[in-house]
C-alpha positions as CSV (number, residue, x, y, z in Angstrom):
1,M,-64.4,81.5,-33.9
2,D,-67.3,83.7,-35.2
3,V,-70.9,83.3,-37.0
4,K,-72.8,84.7,-39.3
5,I,-76.2,86.2,-38.0
6,T,-78.7,88.5,-39.5
7,I,-80.5,91.1,-37.1
8,V,-83.7,92.9,-38.6
9,D,-83.9,96.3,-36.6
10,R,-87.3,97.5,-35.1
11,E,-87.0,99.7,-37.9
12,G,-86.8,97.2,-40.3
13,T,-83.3,97.3,-41.9
14,S,-80.8,94.3,-41.6
15,H,-78.0,94.0,-40.8
16,Q,-75.6,90.7,-41.3
17,V,-72.8,90.9,-38.0
18,D,-70.3,88.6,-36.2
19,A,-71.0,87.2,-33.5
20,P,-68.1,85.6,-31.1
21,T,-68.4,82.2,-30.0
22,D,-66.2,81.7,-27.6
23,M,-67.2,84.6,-25.4
24,A,-70.3,83.6,-23.8
25,M,-72.1,86.6,-24.8
26,N,-75.9,85.8,-25.6
27,L,-77.7,87.3,-28.7
28,M,-79.2,90.0,-26.9
29,E,-75.5,90.8,-25.9
30,V,-74.3,90.9,-29.5
31,I,-77.2,93.3,-30.6
32,R,-76.4,95.7,-27.9
33,S,-72.7,95.7,-28.9
34,Y,-73.2,96.9,-32.3
35,E,-76.4,98.9,-30.8
36,L,-79.4,97.7,-32.9
37,A,-81.5,98.5,-30.8
38,P,-81.7,102.0,-29.0
39,E,-79.8,101.8,-25.3
40,G,-82.5,101.5,-22.4
41,T,-84.8,99.4,-24.7
42,I,-83.0,95.8,-25.1
43,G,-81.7,94.0,-22.5
44,I,-83.1,96.0,-19.4
45,C,-83.1,93.6,-16.9
46,G,-79.9,92.6,-17.5
47,G,-80.6,88.9,-19.2
48,M,-82.3,87.5,-16.9
49,A,-85.5,86.5,-18.4
50,M,-87.5,89.3,-16.4
51,C,-88.8,90.9,-18.9
52,A,-89.5,90.5,-22.3
53,S,-87.3,93.9,-24.1
54,C,-84.7,91.7,-25.6
55,Q,-87.5,89.9,-27.6
56,C,-86.8,89.0,-30.7
57,Y,-88.7,86.4,-33.3
58,V,-87.1,83.6,-35.4
59,Q,-86.9,84.1,-39.0
60,S,-84.9,80.5,-39.5
61,N,-85.2,77.1,-39.2
62,T,-81.7,77.6,-36.9
63,P,-81.9,74.6,-33.8
64,L,-82.0,76.2,-30.7
65,P,-81.6,75.8,-27.8
66,E,-85.3,74.8,-26.0
67,K,-87.2,77.2,-24.1
68,G,-86.6,77.3,-20.1
69,D,-89.3,77.5,-17.9
70,E,-88.6,81.7,-16.7
71,E,-88.5,81.7,-20.8
72,E,-91.5,80.9,-21.2
73,A,-93.3,82.4,-18.3
74,M,-92.6,86.2,-19.3
75,L,-93.5,85.4,-23.1
76,A,-96.5,84.5,-22.1
77,E,-97.0,88.2,-20.4
78,A,-95.4,90.2,-22.8
79,F,-96.4,92.0,-25.8
80,Y,-96.7,91.3,-29.7
81,V,-95.5,87.5,-28.8
82,E,-95.7,85.4,-32.0
83,D,-95.3,81.6,-32.2
84,N,-91.5,82.1,-33.4
85,S,-90.7,84.6,-30.4
86,R,-87.5,83.8,-28.7
87,L,-86.3,86.2,-25.9
88,S,-82.7,87.1,-26.7
89,C,-80.6,87.1,-23.9
90,Q,-81.3,83.3,-23.2
91,L,-80.0,82.4,-26.0
92,P,-76.2,81.9,-26.0
93,I,-73.9,82.3,-29.2
94,T,-72.8,78.7,-30.7
95,E,-71.7,77.3,-33.4
96,R,-74.6,75.6,-34.4
97,M,-75.7,79.5,-35.1
98,E,-74.3,80.1,-38.3
99,G,-76.8,81.2,-40.4
100,L,-79.4,82.5,-37.4
101,K,-82.1,85.2,-38.7
102,I,-83.7,87.4,-36.3
103,E,-86.2,90.5,-36.3
104,I,-86.0,92.6,-33.0
105,A,-89.9,92.4,-31.4
106,P,-91.4,96.1,-31.2
107,S,-90.8,98.2,-27.8
108,E,-93.3,97.8,-25.6
109,E,-92.7,101.7,-24.9
């Protein structure tokens, strides 16, 4: 089953995408698969919560898993952090994400 997610890219363009819930993908991988951020500017650490290149701002009231310690620590050091910041690599795609809206945070480059 797919869920519909709205992703606003770094240029401010909104994209509604279908994200599969049955492929063990995370939100960062979905952003990459739709090429909504330039290669090499997102998911640089490969989804290990070791960088903040996949930071996004959650703009909907969609229920999401709590932040883990690694994610909290990474966001404590990242640039452009807001109250609604999350690392998209730490958000597995689930059926509960239907209607999620996020904006990709600016690149730290």
